[in-house]
C-alpha atoms as a printed R data frame, in Angstrom:
    type eleno elety resid chain resno       x        y       z
1   ATOM     1    CA   MET     A     1 -80.632  -76.816  68.299
2   ATOM     2    CA   ALA     A     2 -78.220  -78.837  66.393
3   ATOM     3    CA   LYS     A     3 -79.815  -81.971  65.343
4   ATOM     4    CA   THR     A     4 -78.036  -85.589  66.407
5   ATOM     5    CA   ARG     A     5 -76.214  -86.718  63.350
6   ATOM     6    CA   VAL     A     6 -76.603  -90.685  62.590
7   ATOM     7    CA   ILE     A     7 -74.698  -92.712  60.296
8   ATOM     8    CA   VAL     A     8 -76.752  -96.540  59.462
9   ATOM     9    CA   VAL     A     9 -74.533  -99.064  58.968
10  ATOM    10    CA   ASP     A    10 -76.430 -102.581  57.991
11  ATOM    11    CA   ASP     A    11 -75.757 -104.660  54.727
12  ATOM    12    CA   SER     A    12 -79.835 -104.436  53.814
13  ATOM    13    CA   ALA     A    13 -80.594 -101.720  51.515
14  ATOM    14    CA   LEU     A    14 -84.023 -102.260  52.823
15  ATOM    15    CA   VAL     A    15 -82.971 -101.623  56.181
16  ATOM    16    CA   ARG     A    16 -80.947  -98.968  55.476
17  ATOM    17    CA   SER     A    17 -83.721  -97.195  53.769
18  ATOM    18    CA   LEU     A    18 -86.219  -97.940  56.679
19  ATOM    19    CA   LEU     A    19 -83.951  -96.865  59.143
20  ATOM    20    CA   THR     A    20 -82.836  -93.594  57.127
21  ATOM    21    CA   GLU     A    21 -86.572  -92.599  56.844
22  ATOM    22    CA   ILE     A    22 -87.543  -93.318  60.654
23  ATOM    23    CA   ILE     A    23 -84.358  -90.954  61.882
24  ATOM    24    CA   ASN     A    24 -85.365  -88.224  58.913
25  ATOM    25    CA   ARG     A    25 -88.860  -87.874  60.410
26  ATOM    26    CA   GLN     A    26 -87.602  -86.941  63.929
27  ATOM    27    CA   PRO     A    27 -87.208  -83.018  64.430
28  ATOM    28    CA   ASP     A    28 -83.946  -83.525  66.373
29  ATOM    29    CA   MET     A    29 -82.158  -86.123  64.222
30  ATOM    30    CA   GLU     A    30 -80.519  -86.867  60.767
31  ATOM    31    CA   CYS     A    31 -79.032  -89.678  58.870
32  ATOM    32    CA   ILE     A    32 -75.991  -88.278  57.208
33  ATOM    33    CA   GLY     A    33 -74.932  -91.279  55.582
34  ATOM    34    CA   ALA     A    34 -75.636  -94.893  54.929
35  ATOM    35    CA   ALA     A    35 -72.912  -97.845  54.746
36  ATOM    36    CA   ALA     A    36 -73.523 -101.208  53.567
37  ATOM    37    CA   ASP     A    37 -70.321 -102.485  55.116
38  ATOM    38    CA   PRO     A    38 -67.462 -101.243  58.038
39  ATOM    39    CA   LEU     A    39 -65.227 -100.560  55.674
40  ATOM    40    CA   ILE     A    40 -67.522  -97.686  54.108
41  ATOM    41    CA   ALA     A    41 -68.674  -96.785  57.336
42  ATOM    42    CA   ARG     A    42 -65.201  -96.115  58.731
43  ATOM    43    CA   GLU     A    43 -64.858  -93.685  55.601
44  ATOM    44    CA   MET     A    44 -67.977  -92.037  56.135
45  ATOM    45    CA   ILE     A    45 -67.024  -91.865  60.022
46  ATOM    46    CA   ARG     A    46 -63.913  -90.175  59.287
47  ATOM    47    CA   GLU     A    47 -65.180  -87.442  56.786
48  ATOM    48    CA   LEU     A    48 -68.583  -86.926  58.498
49  ATOM    49    CA   ASN     A    49 -68.239  -87.121  62.206
50  ATOM    50    CA   PRO     A    50 -71.486  -88.540  63.472
51  ATOM    51    CA   ASP     A    51 -73.000  -88.354  66.741
52  ATOM    52    CA   VAL     A    52 -74.391  -91.840  66.850
53  ATOM    53    CA   ILE     A    53 -74.091  -94.977  64.772
54  ATOM    54    CA   THR     A    54 -76.610  -97.332  64.239
55  ATOM    55    CA   LEU     A    55 -74.654 -100.751  63.516
56  ATOM    56    CA   ASP     A    56 -75.821 -104.102  62.165
57  ATOM    57    CA   VAL     A    57 -74.120 -107.096  63.767
58  ATOM    58    CA   GLU     A    58 -73.411 -109.862  60.539
59  ATOM    59    CA   MET     A    59 -71.897 -107.917  57.976
60  ATOM    60    CA   PRO     A    60 -69.569 -108.379  54.915
61  ATOM    61    CA   ARG     A    61 -66.214 -107.851  54.300
62  ATOM    62    CA   MET     A    62 -65.447 -107.379  58.249
63  ATOM    63    CA   ASP     A    63 -67.340 -108.492  60.730
64  ATOM    64    CA   GLY     A    64 -69.527 -105.911  63.232
65  ATOM    65    CA   LEU     A    65 -67.727 -106.878  66.574
66  ATOM    66    CA   ASP     A    66 -64.425 -106.525  64.873
67  ATOM    67    CA   PHE     A    67 -65.108 -103.267  63.428
68  ATOM    68    CA   LEU     A    68 -66.988 -102.285  66.992
69  ATOM    69    CA   ALA     A    69 -64.122 -103.479  68.848
70  ATOM    70    CA   ARG     A    70 -61.565 -101.375  66.495
71  ATOM    71    CA   LEU     A    71 -64.125  -98.261  66.524
72  ATOM    72    CA   MET     A    72 -64.120  -98.315  70.492
73  ATOM    73    CA   ARG     A    73 -60.400  -98.578  70.740
74  ATOM    74    CA   LEU     A    74 -59.369  -95.790  68.462
75  ATOM    75    CA   ARG     A    75 -62.090  -93.584  68.053
76  ATOM    76    CA   PRO     A    76 -64.882  -94.108  70.771
77  ATOM    77    CA   MET     A    77 -68.397  -92.866  69.832
78  ATOM    78    CA   PRO     A    78 -72.084  -93.977  70.412
79  ATOM    79    CA   VAL     A    79 -73.372  -97.155  68.973
80  ATOM    80    CA   VAL     A    80 -76.741  -98.583  68.800
81  ATOM    81    CA   MET     A    81 -76.540 -102.633  67.654
82  ATOM    82    CA   ILE     A    82 -78.903 -103.622  65.172
83  ATOM    83    CA   SER     A    83 -79.212 -107.314  66.191
84  ATOM    84    CA   THR     A    84 -81.665 -110.429  64.890
85  ATOM    85    CA   LEU     A    85 -83.212 -112.169  67.801
86  ATOM    86    CA   THR     A    86 -82.216 -115.803  67.367
87  ATOM    87    CA   GLU     A    87 -79.850 -117.522  69.773
88  ATOM    88    CA   ARG     A    88 -76.436 -116.504  68.201
89  ATOM    89    CA   GLY     A    89 -77.801 -112.905  68.019
90  ATOM    90    CA   ALA     A    90 -78.502 -112.679  71.702
91  ATOM    91    CA   GLU     A    91 -75.186 -114.363  72.228
92  ATOM    92    CA   VAL     A    92 -73.517 -111.821  69.935
93  ATOM    93    CA   THR     A    93 -75.310 -108.444  71.261
94  ATOM    94    CA   MET     A    94 -73.928 -109.326  74.891
95  ATOM    95    CA   LYS     A    95 -70.322 -109.268  73.401
96  ATOM    96    CA   ALA     A    96 -71.124 -106.201  71.475
97  ATOM    97    CA   LEU     A    97 -72.396 -104.556  74.912
98  ATOM    98    CA   GLU     A    98 -69.214 -105.922  76.294
99  ATOM    99    CA   LEU     A    99 -66.928 -104.022  73.568
100 ATOM   100    CA   GLY     A   100 -68.702 -100.799  74.109
101 ATOM   101    CA   ALA     A   101 -72.221 -100.625  72.549
102 ATOM   102    CA   LEU     A   102 -74.453  -98.569  74.196
103 ATOM   103    CA   ASP     A   103 -77.903 -100.001  73.384
104 ATOM   104    CA   PHE     A   104 -79.349 -102.728  70.940
105 ATOM   105    CA   VAL     A   105 -82.914 -102.971  69.018
106 ATOM   106    CA   SER     A   106 -84.001 -106.405  68.193
107 ATOM   107    CA   LYS     A   107 -84.595 -106.805  64.488
108 ATOM   108    CA   PRO     A   108 -87.015 -108.937  63.314
109 ATOM   109    CA   ARG     A   109 -86.002 -111.935  60.982
110 ATOM   110    CA   ILE     A   110 -89.313 -111.867  58.956
111 ATOM   111    CA   GLY     A   111 -91.503 -108.758  57.959
112 ATOM   112    CA   VAL     A   112 -88.562 -106.513  58.254
113 ATOM   113    CA   ALA     A   113 -90.469 -103.790  56.809
114 ATOM   114    CA   ASP     A   114 -93.157 -103.549  59.154
115 ATOM   115    CA   GLY     A   115 -91.414 -104.649  62.146
116 ATOM   116    CA   LEU     A   116 -88.714 -101.826  62.150
117 ATOM   117    CA   LYS     A   117 -91.828  -99.563  61.639
118 ATOM   118    CA   ASP     A   118 -93.396 -100.953  64.580
119 ATOM   119    CA   LEU     A   119 -90.073 -100.764  66.589
120 ATOM   120    CA   SER     A   120 -89.777  -96.610  65.217
121 ATOM   121    CA   ALA     A   121 -90.230  -94.962  68.359
122 ATOM   122    CA   GLN     A   122 -87.901  -97.637  70.484
123 ATOM   123    CA   ILE     A   123 -85.205  -96.966  67.781
124 ATOM   124    CA   VAL     A   124 -85.004  -93.077  68.025
125 ATOM   125    CA   GLU     A   125 -85.513  -93.226  71.927
126 ATOM   126    CA   LYS     A   126 -82.184  -95.348  71.803
127 ATOM   127    CA   ILE     A   127 -80.314  -93.025  69.581
128 ATOM   128    CA   ARG     A   128 -81.645  -89.726  71.696
129 ATOM   129    CA   VAL     A   129 -80.215  -91.621  74.783
130 ATOM   130    CA   ALA     A   130 -76.998  -92.367  73.298
131 ATOM   131    CA   ALA     A   131 -76.229  -88.908  71.877
132 ATOM   132    CA   VAL     A   132 -76.233  -87.668  75.408
133 ATOM   133    CA   ALA     A   133 -74.439  -90.685  76.944
134 ATOM   134    CA   LYS     A   134 -70.824  -91.325  78.121
135 ATOM   135    CA   ILE     A   135 -68.410  -93.217  76.326
136 ATOM   136    CA   HIS     A   136 -65.914  -94.796  77.651
137 ATOM   137    CA   ARG     A   137 -62.705  -96.296  75.570
138 ATOM   138    CA   SER     A   138 -62.791 -100.144  75.382
139 ATOM   139    CA   VAL     A   139 -60.384 -102.014  76.672
140 ATOM   140    CA   THR     A   140 -61.912 -105.479  76.309
141 ATOM   141    CA   PRO     A   141 -60.239 -107.849  73.963
142 ATOM   142    CA   ALA     A   142 -61.008 -107.837  70.169
143 ATOM   143    CA   ALA     A   143 -64.526 -109.592  69.794
144 ATOM   144    CA   GLY     A   144 -62.796 -112.396  67.619
145 ATOM   145    CA   ALA     A   145 -61.342 -113.857  71.101
146 ATOM   146    CA   GLY     A   146 -64.717 -114.515  72.547
147 ATOM   147    CA   ALA     A   147 -65.923 -114.607  76.147
148 ATOM   148    CA   GLN     A   148 -63.384 -114.575  79.152
149 ATOM   149    CA   SER     A   149 -62.415 -118.170  80.286
150 ATOM   150    CA   PRO     A   150 -65.059 -119.053  82.763
151 ATOM   151    CA   VAL     A   151 -64.055 -118.643  86.627
152 ATOM   152    CA   ALA     A   152 -63.921 -121.363  89.024
153 ATOM   153    CA   LYS     A   153 -67.013 -121.168  91.329
154 ATOM   154    CA   SER     A   154 -65.237 -121.460  94.788
155 ATOM   155    CA   ALA     A   155 -64.266 -118.985  97.349
156 ATOM   156    CA   ALA     A   156 -60.552 -120.532  95.995
157 ATOM   157    CA   SER     A   157 -61.108 -118.690  92.504
158 ATOM   158    CA   PRO     A   158 -58.304 -115.985  91.504
159 ATOM   159    CA   THR     A   159 -58.358 -112.831  92.962
160 ATOM   160    CA   PRO     A   160 -60.914 -110.347  91.317
161 ATOM   161    CA   SER     A   161 -59.529 -107.509  89.325
162 ATOM   162    CA   ASN     A   162 -60.675 -105.328  92.443
163 ATOM   163    CA   PRO     A   163 -58.022 -106.565  94.903
164 ATOM   164    CA   SER     A   164 -59.757 -104.644  97.802
165 ATOM   165    CA   THR     A   165 -62.697 -107.092  97.486
166 ATOM   166    CA   PRO     A   166 -62.586 -110.368  99.672
167 ATOM   167    CA   ASN     A   167 -62.607 -114.166  98.344
168 ATOM   168    CA   SER     A   168 -64.760 -115.049 101.102
169 ATOM   169    CA   LEU     A   169 -67.309 -113.495 103.681
170 ATOM   170    CA   GLY     A   170 -67.361 -116.046 106.163
171 ATOM   171    CA   ARG     A   171 -70.584 -116.553 108.396
172 ATOM   172    CA   ILE     A   172 -73.448 -114.053 107.251
173 ATOM   173    CA   SER     A   173 -77.118 -114.128 107.630
174 ATOM   174    CA   THR     A   174 -78.641 -115.894 104.506
175 ATOM   175    CA   GLU     A   175 -81.579 -113.170 104.835
176 ATOM   176    CA   LYS     A   176 -79.332 -110.846 103.734
177 ATOM   177    CA   LEU     A   177 -80.079 -109.570  99.952
178 ATOM   178    CA   ILE     A   178 -78.325 -107.313  97.289
179 ATOM   179    CA   CYS     A   179 -81.105 -105.747  94.800
180 ATOM   180    CA   ILE     A   180 -79.761 -104.480  91.822
181 ATOM   181    CA   GLY     A   181 -81.640 -102.102  89.386
182 ATOM   182    CA   ALA     A   182 -79.991 -100.884  86.015
183 ATOM   183    CA   SER     A   183 -80.905  -99.647  82.304
184 ATOM   184    CA   THR     A   184 -78.853  -98.234  79.491
185 ATOM   185    CA   GLY     A   185 -74.992  -99.214  79.783
186 ATOM   186    CA   GLY     A   186 -76.279 -101.438  82.806
187 ATOM   187    CA   THR     A   187 -74.922 -104.747  81.471
188 ATOM   188    CA   GLU     A   188 -71.119 -103.719  82.033
189 ATOM   189    CA   ALA     A   189 -71.914 -101.955  85.147
190 ATOM   190    CA   ILE     A   190 -73.430 -105.216  86.651
191 ATOM   191    CA   ARG     A   191 -70.940 -107.208  85.318
192 ATOM   192    CA   GLU     A   192 -68.517 -104.982  87.080
193 ATOM   193    CA   VAL     A   193 -70.400 -105.628  90.273
194 ATOM   194    CA   LEU     A   194 -71.144 -109.251  89.984
195 ATOM   195    CA   THR     A   195 -67.440 -110.337  89.127
196 ATOM   196    CA   ALA     A   196 -66.207 -108.362  92.390
197 ATOM   197    CA   LEU     A   197 -68.740 -110.852  94.798
198 ATOM   198    CA   PRO     A   198 -66.999 -113.916  96.362
199 ATOM   199    CA   ALA     A   199 -68.721 -117.037  96.294
200 ATOM   200    CA   ASP     A   200 -70.561 -116.872  99.346
201 ATOM   201    CA   SER     A   201 -72.266 -113.563  98.822
202 ATOM   202    CA   PRO     A   202 -75.962 -112.815 100.100
203 ATOM   203    CA   GLY     A   203 -78.006 -113.790  97.215
204 ATOM   204    CA   VAL     A   204 -78.550 -111.069  94.391
205 ATOM   205    CA   VAL     A   205 -81.617 -110.072  92.461
206 ATOM   206    CA   ILE     A   206 -81.185 -108.024  89.308
207 ATOM   207    CA   THR     A   207 -83.649 -105.943  87.010
208 ATOM   208    CA   GLN     A   208 -81.767 -104.794  84.048
209 ATOM   209    CA   HIS     A   209 -83.951 -103.268  81.354
210 ATOM   210    CA   MET     A   210 -83.649 -105.740  78.544
211 ATOM   211    CA   PRO     A   211 -86.375 -107.124  76.346
212 ATOM   212    CA   PRO     A   212 -87.409 -111.177  75.738
213 ATOM   213    CA   GLY     A   213 -84.953 -113.555  74.385
214 ATOM   214    CA   PHE     A   214 -81.732 -111.714  75.479
215 ATOM   215    CA   THR     A   215 -81.572 -112.154  79.221
216 ATOM   216    CA   ALA     A   216 -80.700 -115.861  78.990
217 ATOM   217    CA   SER     A   217 -77.752 -115.370  77.274
218 ATOM   218    CA   PHE     A   218 -77.111 -112.279  79.258
219 ATOM   219    CA   ALA     A   219 -76.984 -114.561  82.322
220 ATOM   220    CA   ALA     A   220 -74.891 -117.352  80.653
221 ATOM   221    CA   ARG     A   221 -72.174 -114.716  79.980
222 ATOM   222    CA   LEU     A   222 -72.322 -113.086  83.708
223 ATOM   223    CA   ASP     A   223 -72.395 -116.601  84.783
224 ATOM   224    CA   SER     A   224 -68.792 -117.768  82.873
225 ATOM   225    CA   LEU     A   225 -67.252 -114.588  84.297
226 ATOM   226    CA   CYS     A   226 -68.092 -114.731  88.253
227 ATOM   227    CA   ARG     A   227 -67.964 -116.985  91.320
228 ATOM   228    CA   ILE     A   228 -71.401 -116.741  91.857
229 ATOM   229    CA   SER     A   229 -73.728 -118.626  90.095
230 ATOM   230    CA   VAL     A   230 -75.608 -116.590  87.682
231 ATOM   231    CA   ARG     A   231 -78.791 -117.280  85.907
232 ATOM   232    CA   GLU     A   232 -82.437 -116.067  84.877
233 ATOM   233    CA   ALA     A   233 -84.980 -116.192  87.086
234 ATOM   234    CA   ALA     A   234 -87.646 -118.428  87.250
235 ATOM   235    CA   ASN     A   235 -91.070 -118.329  89.233
236 ATOM   236    CA   GLY     A   236 -90.630 -120.152  92.188
237 ATOM   237    CA   ASP     A   237 -86.856 -120.185  92.446
238 ATOM   238    CA   ARG     A   238 -85.446 -119.998  96.032
239 ATOM   239    CA   ILE     A   239 -83.027 -117.148  96.062
240 ATOM   240    CA   LEU     A   240 -80.023 -118.843  97.708
241 ATOM   241    CA   PRO     A   241 -76.629 -117.181  98.476
242 ATOM   242    CA   GLY     A   242 -73.923 -117.348  95.978
243 ATOM   243    CA   HIS     A   243 -76.455 -116.981  93.267
244 ATOM   244    CA   ALA     A   244 -77.755 -114.078  91.262
245 ATOM   245    CA   TYR     A   245 -80.979 -114.192  89.407
246 ATOM   246    CA   ILE     A   246 -81.817 -112.021  86.560
247 ATOM   247    CA   ALA     A   247 -85.294 -110.653  85.759
248 ATOM   248    CA   PRO     A   248 -86.267 -112.509  82.347
249 ATOM   249    CA   GLY     A   249 -87.022 -109.891  79.521
250 ATOM   250    CA   GLY     A   250 -90.769 -108.964  78.883
251 ATOM   251    CA   LYS     A   251 -92.025 -110.131  82.715
252 ATOM   252    CA   GLN     A   252 -92.418 -108.571  85.787
253 ATOM   253    CA   PHE     A   253 -89.297 -109.870  88.402
254 ATOM   254    CA   SER     A   254 -90.263 -109.490  92.176
255 ATOM   255    CA   ILE     A   255 -89.798 -111.412  95.455
256 ATOM   256    CA   THR     A   256 -91.827 -112.653  98.351
257 ATOM   257    CA   ARG     A   257 -91.345 -114.945 101.452
258 ATOM   258    CA   SER     A   258 -92.077 -118.668 101.973
259 ATOM   259    CA   GLY     A   259 -90.628 -119.433 105.304
260 ATOM   260    CA   ALA     A   260 -87.356 -118.274 105.841
261 ATOM   261    CA   ASN     A   261 -86.758 -118.496 102.102
262 ATOM   262    CA   TYR     A   262 -86.880 -115.446  99.582
263 ATOM   263    CA   VAL     A   263 -88.529 -116.608  96.492
264 ATOM   264    CA   ALA     A   264 -88.546 -115.365  93.043
265 ATOM   265    CA   VAL     A   265 -91.888 -114.421  91.650
266 ATOM   266    CA   VAL     A   266 -91.931 -114.245  87.726
267 ATOM   267    CA   GLN     A   267 -94.752 -113.367  85.756
268 ATOM   268    CA   ASP     A   268 -96.682 -111.332  83.120
269 ATOM   269    CA   GLY     A   269 -97.831 -108.027  83.757
270 ATOM   270    CA   GLU     A   270 -98.513 -104.584  82.455
271 ATOM   271    CA   PRO     A   271 -95.495 -102.205  81.892
272 ATOM   272    CA   VAL     A   272 -94.549 -100.225  85.024
273 ATOM   273    CA   ASN     A   273 -92.890  -96.634  84.424
274 ATOM   274    CA   ARG     A   274 -93.014  -98.263  80.680
275 ATOM   275    CA   HIS     A   275 -90.431 -101.128  81.550
276 ATOM   276    CA   ARG     A   276 -91.426 -104.743  81.801
277 ATOM   277    CA   PRO     A   277 -89.092 -105.943  83.720
278 ATOM   278    CA   SER     A   278 -89.307 -103.090  86.001
279 ATOM   279    CA   VAL     A   279 -86.597 -102.240  88.546
280 ATOM   280    CA   GLU     A   280 -89.681 -100.170  90.365
281 ATOM   281    CA   VAL     A   281 -91.594 -103.610  90.808
282 ATOM   282    CA   LEU     A   282 -88.274 -105.518  91.834
283 ATOM   283    CA   PHE     A   283 -87.565 -102.745  94.412
284 ATOM   284    CA   LEU     A   284 -90.825 -102.512  96.304
285 ATOM   285    CA   SER     A   285 -90.931 -105.892  96.778
286 ATOM   286    CA   CYS     A   286 -87.315 -106.262  98.525
287 ATOM   287    CA   ALA     A   287 -88.542 -103.441 100.738
288 ATOM   288    CA   GLN     A   288 -91.574 -105.223 101.700
289 ATOM   289    CA   PHE     A   289 -90.031 -108.311 102.262
290 ATOM   290    CA   ALA     A   290 -86.416 -108.122 102.753
291 ATOM   291    CA   GLY     A   291 -86.374 -104.613 104.341
292 ATOM   292    CA   PRO     A   292 -83.674 -103.883 106.676
293 ATOM   293    CA   ASN     A   293 -81.894 -107.196 105.156
294 ATOM   294    CA   ALA     A   294 -81.685 -105.585 101.603
295 ATOM   295    CA   PHE     A   295 -78.681 -103.434 100.124
296 ATOM   296    CA   GLY     A   296 -80.266 -101.477  97.557
297 ATOM   297    CA   VAL     A   297 -77.816 -100.883  94.246
298 ATOM   298    CA   MET     A   298 -78.969  -98.388  91.550
299 ATOM   299    CA   LEU     A   299 -76.713  -98.340  88.570
300 ATOM   300    CA   THR     A   300 -76.471  -96.167  84.837
301 ATOM   301    CA   GLY     A   301 -79.767  -95.879  83.060
302 ATOM   302    CA   MET     A   302 -82.101  -93.646  81.695
303 ATOM   303    CA   GLY     A   303 -85.253  -92.352  83.434
304 ATOM   304    CA   ASN     A   304 -86.401  -92.613  86.721
305 ATOM   305    CA   ASP     A   305 -87.771  -96.462  87.168
306 ATOM   306    CA   GLY     A   306 -87.303  -97.859  90.545
307 ATOM   307    CA   ALA     A   307 -86.093  -94.192  91.981
308 ATOM   308    CA   ALA     A   308 -89.347  -94.079  94.219
309 ATOM   309    CA   ALA     A   309 -89.352  -97.837  95.230
310 ATOM   310    CA   MET     A   310 -85.730  -97.358  96.541
311 ATOM   311    CA   LYS     A   311 -86.986  -94.696  98.879
312 ATOM   312    CA   VAL     A   312 -89.233  -96.901  99.804
313 ATOM   313    CA   MET     A   313 -86.726  -99.338 100.590
314 ATOM   314    CA   ARG     A   314 -84.641  -97.348 102.666
315 ATOM   315    CA   ASP     A   315 -87.672  -96.338 104.657
316 ATOM   316    CA   LYS     A   316 -87.902  -99.839 105.360
317 ATOM   317    CA   GLY     A   317 -84.659 -100.026 106.629
318 ATOM   318    CA   SER     A   318 -82.309 -100.991 103.607
319 ATOM   319    CA   TYR     A   319 -79.068  -99.615 103.109
320 ATOM   320    CA   ASN     A   320 -78.449  -98.045  99.754
321 ATOM   321    CA   TYR     A   321 -75.822  -97.436  96.907
322 ATOM   322    CA   VAL     A   322 -76.170  -95.143  94.247
323 ATOM   323    CA   GLN     A   323 -73.602  -95.149  91.200
324 ATOM   324    CA   ASP     A   324 -72.037  -91.403  90.798
325 ATOM   325    CA   GLU     A   325 -72.193  -89.354  87.670
326 ATOM   326    CA   ALA     A   326 -68.704  -89.694  86.467
327 ATOM   327    CA   SER     A   327 -68.797  -93.553  86.032
328 ATOM   328    CA   CYS     A   328 -72.466  -93.573  84.686
329 ATOM   329    CA   VAL     A   329 -73.258  -93.929  81.221
330 ATOM   330    CA   VAL     A   330 -76.279  -92.612  81.750
331 ATOM   331    CA   PHE     A   331 -77.231  -90.406  84.970
332 ATOM   332    CA   GLY     A   332 -80.611  -90.595  84.991
333 ATOM   333    CA   MET     A   333 -82.117  -93.403  87.071
334 ATOM   334    CA   PRO     A   334 -79.189  -92.358  89.837
335 ATOM   335    CA   ARG     A   335 -80.007  -88.772  89.705
336 ATOM   336    CA   GLU     A   336 -83.686  -89.749  90.467
337 ATOM   337    CA   ALA     A   337 -82.856  -91.888  93.234
338 ATOM   338    CA   ILE     A   338 -80.436  -89.374  94.634
339 ATOM   339    CA   GLN     A   339 -83.104  -86.368  94.189
340 ATOM   340    CA   GLU     A   340 -85.881  -88.873  96.156
341 ATOM   341    CA   GLY     A   341 -83.174  -89.328  98.704
342 ATOM   342    CA   ALA     A   342 -83.130  -92.802  98.543
343 ATOM   343    CA   ALA     A   343 -79.095  -93.103  98.706
344 ATOM   344    CA   HIS     A   344 -77.158  -93.774 101.775
345 ATOM   345    CA   GLU     A   345 -73.563  -93.618  99.464
346 ATOM   346    CA   VAL     A   346 -72.985  -92.200  95.828
347 ATOM   347    CA   LEU     A   347 -70.047  -94.059  94.881
348 ATOM   348    CA   PRO     A   348 -67.800  -94.757  91.534
349 ATOM   349    CA   LEU     A   349 -68.612  -97.731  89.733
350 ATOM   350    CA   ASN     A   350 -66.007  -99.693  90.919
351 ATOM   351    CA   LYS     A   351 -66.091  -99.085  94.494
352 ATOM   352    CA   ILE     A   352 -69.464 -100.225  95.142
353 ATOM   353    CA   ALA     A   353 -68.925 -103.993  95.607
354 ATOM   354    CA   PRO     A   354 -65.653 -103.211  97.971
355 ATOM   355    CA   THR     A   355 -68.332 -100.785 100.015
356 ATOM   356    CA   LEU     A   356 -70.776 -103.203 100.204
357 ATOM   357    CA   LEU     A   357 -68.814 -106.000 101.109
358 ATOM   358    CA   GLN     A   358 -66.990 -104.078 103.907
359 ATOM   359    CA   ARG     A   359 -70.099 -103.164 105.198
360 ATOM   360    CA   LEU     A   360 -71.260 -106.967 105.151
361 ATOM   361    CA   SER     A   361 -67.967 -108.081 106.667
362 ATOM   362    CA   ASP     A   362 -68.020 -105.392 109.357
363 ATOM   363    CA   THR     A   363 -71.446 -106.663 110.273
364 ATOM   364    CA   ALA     A   364 -70.795 -110.180 110.691
365 ATOM   365    CA   GLY     A   365 -67.589 -109.505 112.537
366 ATOM   366    CA   GLN     A   366 -70.026 -107.274 114.910
367 ATOM   367    CA   ARG     A   367 -72.301 -110.410 115.308
368 ATOM   368    CA   THR     A   368 -69.396 -112.639 116.166
369 ATOM   369    CA   ARG     A   369 -68.034 -110.540 119.095
370 ATOM   370    CA   ILE     A   370 -71.421 -110.321 120.237
């Protein structure tokens, strides 16, 4: 079986050496080159044609994001970012994922040698996932352009990119709840779903596999793009219509009921299906407390986290949408959900929000006629 061929791009000689060693210890992969900056990397890529690149964010001679943007426009390929866990590092990492990077590893600022060794299992797992992922050519503006302009949060906001999504749902039950799970490739999939939602959308709860320190930046970035408000969930938050709540990295996120309200539960807890936050934890709580008022959405991701719980949601009366294989970056979690019998509809990513919103509108219309 052919080994996954990896090029490491990092301006630190120590990091290049450590990553090379970690990769070469794996029986199924090899480091075929290590570059100190993007210009050297560009020539290596042309010459060696790697399967996967690991890319540092802050690089000499050419910014890592500029390099990534050019790479994904001209020669799309799997990229795993190496990002320092800082406020700026988190913001830049979100831009990198928007530009087409598949995933990232949070590089320690101090104790780099020991830190990377401790992260070695995570690093090689992300490389393995990247090697089998589907890469879509980036159409996002170059990194230097920064984030898109914020969208006004009102029902009169500009029409979303998908013209079939409504600007307003009118009167719908405040008990309705949209429950989303995702992993690899999920940050951009979530963005596509959320930007299609009108300002009076039902409340949205989201678990995206992501480590501590990055979910706040992820939420802030989505908040600047969506008509609904997006925030990192905090324990005790009331789940409101027109708002989305993202599971904080390193915490377990679920919902409960307090009277007529859904309430966020954010707490420490053991990993479930190796994840914290876990889609399983969120979806089981949605089955219990939202039941037939819930809409389950399973997006791209590796593994099976949340698949069994999504079937429980269906058994409790929820209506579930699963992303199809063609539009997934990694068709792991969606495949498992389908095999569990959890899906009512399997749809391309760009059809999930419009179809869900149409179902909500039809339901509201039926209630009005009655």
